[in-house]
C-alpha positions in Angstrom: 89.7 116.1 -85.8 87.1 118.3 -84.2 85.7 119.1 -87.6 85.4 115.4 -88.5 83.7 114.6 -85.2 81.1 117.3 -85.6 80.5 116.2 -89.2 80.0 112.6 -88.0 77.6 113.7 -85.3 75.6 115.7 -87.8 75.5 112.9 -90.2 74.4 110.4 -87.6 71.6 112.7 -86.4 70.3 113.5 -89.8 68.3 110.3 -90.4 66.6 110.7 -87.0 65.5 114.2 -87.9 64.3 113.1 -91.3 62.3 110.2 -89.7 60.8 112.5 -87.1 59.5 115.0 -89.6 58.1 112.3 -92.0 54.3 112.4 -92.1 52.5 109.1 -91.2 50.3 107.5 -93.9 46.6 108.5 -93.8 44.3 106.2 -91.8 42.0 104.0 -93.9 38.4 104.4 -92.7 36.3 101.3 -92.7 32.7 101.8 -93.6 30.6 99.2 -91.8 27.5 100.1 -93.7 29.1 98.9 -97.0 31.0 96.0 -95.4 28.7 92.9 -95.7 30.7 90.9 -93.1 30.5 93.6 -90.5 26.8 94.1 -91.0 26.1 90.4 -90.7 28.2 90.2 -87.5 26.3 93.2 -86.1 22.9 91.8 -86.9 23.9 88.4 -85.4 25.0 90.0 -82.2 21.8 92.1 -82.0 19.7 89.0 -82.8 17.8 90.6 -85.7 17.3 89.5 -89.3 15.6 86.2 -88.5 12.0 85.2 -88.1 10.3 85.5 -84.7 7.6 83.2 -83.3 4.9 85.1 -85.4 6.9 84.7 -88.6 7.8 88.4 -88.7 11.3 89.4 -90.0 12.6 92.4 -88.0 15.1 94.8 -89.7 16.3 96.4 -86.5 16.3 95.9 -82.8 13.8 98.7 -82.3 11.2 97.0 -84.5 11.9 93.7 -82.7 11.2 95.3 -79.3 8.4 97.6 -80.2 6.9 95.4 -83.0 6.0 96.2 -86.6 3.0 98.4 -87.3 2.2 96.1 -90.2 1.1 93.4 -87.7 -1.6 95.7 -86.5 -2.8 96.8 -89.9 -5.9 95.1 -91.2 -6.1 93.2 -94.4 -9.5 94.4 -95.4 -11.8 91.9 -97.0 -14.2 93.0 -99.7 -17.2 94.9 -98.3 -15.9 95.3 -94.7 -16.3 99.1 -94.6 -19.7 98.9 -96.1 -20.9 96.4 -93.5 -19.4 98.6 -90.7 -21.3 101.6 -92.1 -24.6 99.7 -92.3 -24.1 98.3 -88.8 -23.5 101.8 -87.4 -26.7 103.1 -89.2 -28.8 100.2 -87.8 -27.6 100.7 -84.2 -28.1 104.4 -84.3 -31.5 104.2 -86.0 -32.9 101.6 -83.6 -31.4 103.5 -80.6 -33.0 106.8 -81.6 -36.4 105.1 -82.2 -36.2 103.3 -78.8 -35.4 106.5 -77.0 -38.0 108.7 -78.8 -40.8 106.2 -79.7 -40.6 103.2 -77.4 -44.3 102.2 -77.9 -44.0 102.2 -81.7 -40.9 100.1 -81.6 -42.5 97.5 -79.3 -45.6 97.4 -81.5 -43.5 97.0 -84.7 -41.9 93.9 -83.3 -44.6 92.2 -81.2 -47.7 93.9 -82.6 -48.8 95.0 -79.2 -49.7 98.6 -78.5 -49.8 98.3 -74.7 -46.4 98.7 -73.0 -46.2 98.2 -69.2 -43.2 100.5 -68.8 -41.3 102.6 -71.3 -38.2 102.8 -69.1 -36.7 99.4 -70.1 -37.1 100.2 -73.8 -35.5 103.6 -73.4 -32.6 102.0 -71.4 -32.3 99.5 -74.3 -32.1 102.5 -76.7 -29.4 104.1 -74.5 -27.3 101.0 -74.6 -27.6 100.7 -78.4 -26.6 104.4 -78.7 -23.5 103.7 -76.7 -22.6 100.7 -78.9 -23.3 102.8 -82.1 -20.6 105.3 -81.0 -18.1 102.4 -81.0 -19.3 101.3 -84.4 -18.8 104.8 -85.8 -15.3 105.1 -84.4 -14.3 101.6 -85.7 -15.3 102.7 -89.1 -12.3 105.1 -89.3 -9.6 102.8 -87.7 -7.2 100.5 -89.4 -6.2 98.4 -86.4 -7.5 94.8 -86.9 -7.8 94.2 -83.1 -10.3 97.0 -82.7 -12.2 96.0 -85.8 -12.4 92.3 -84.8 -13.6 93.2 -81.3 -16.3 95.4 -82.8 -17.4 92.6 -85.1 -17.5 90.2 -82.3 -19.6 92.6 -80.2 -22.1 92.9 -83.1 -22.3 89.1 -83.4 -22.9 88.7 -79.7 -25.5 91.4 -79.6 -27.5 90.0 -82.5 -27.2 86.4 -81.1 -28.5 87.5 -77.7 -31.3 89.5 -79.3 -32.3 86.4 -81.3 -32.5 84.3 -78.2 -34.4 86.9 -76.2 -36.9 87.4 -79.0 -37.6 83.7 -79.3 -38.1 83.3 -75.5 -40.5 86.3 -75.6 -42.5 84.8 -78.5 -42.8 81.4 -76.7 -44.0 83.1 -73.5 -46.6 85.1 -75.4 -47.7 82.0 -77.3 -47.9 83.7 -80.8 -45.6 85.0 -83.5 -45.9 88.2 -85.5 -44.6 89.2 -88.9 -42.3 91.8 -87.3 -40.8 89.3 -85.0 -40.2 86.8 -87.8 -38.5 89.4 -89.9 -36.4 90.4 -86.8 -35.3 86.8 -86.2 -34.4 86.3 -89.8 -32.4 89.5 -90.0 -30.6 88.7 -86.8 -29.5 85.3 -88.0 -28.2 87.0 -91.2 -26.4 89.7 -89.3 -24.7 87.1 -87.0 -23.4 85.2 -90.0 -22.1 88.3 -91.7 -20.4 89.6 -88.6 -18.7 86.3 -87.9 -17.6 86.0 -91.5 -15.8 89.4 -91.4 -14.5 88.6 -87.9 -12.6 85.5 -89.2 -11.6 87.2 -92.5 -10.0 90.1 -90.7 -8.1 87.7 -88.3 -6.6 85.6 -91.1 -2.9 86.0 -91.7 -1.8 87.1 -95.1 -0.2 84.5 -97.3 3.6 84.7 -97.7 4.7 85.1 -101.2 
């Protein structure tokens, strides 16, 4: 009887031992990168993937917060860099001439050799030299905000110079060949600067 009881106990315990030593099945790893539904849910929670107010599509939350560098890149119209180089040369040349030869510069524009004071002309040259440094730096940048502000500065300067030259000619009561050429060139420079200003600010067409 004892032998049978011990056998029955061993037989009843055997399945439990077998179940305890059985290895569990391996866990299945879910790759969210390849799961389209999980990616869509994640992007929906983060609020990315759609267009913002500016029409930009952000691929991540970081680009949505910091912004895309493409928005700051300039879509260069034809001849923009050439015009920037010419503008920098003009500003630098006139600035050096105003600082070194104020009488000759005044005579070339108004055909008057006598100058009451050289100091205003030299201050004018110093201001032009400072603006020329901005022009040279803008020549090597690709940010459209800086380029547009530089072009707007040029247009404002040429416009103010046009008005001041006209007022001076009216006060003197006579026009000179140099002043006429100056006025014509300033009108042309204003138009070119404004043209590139609006061309740089245009949004690229969506394909």
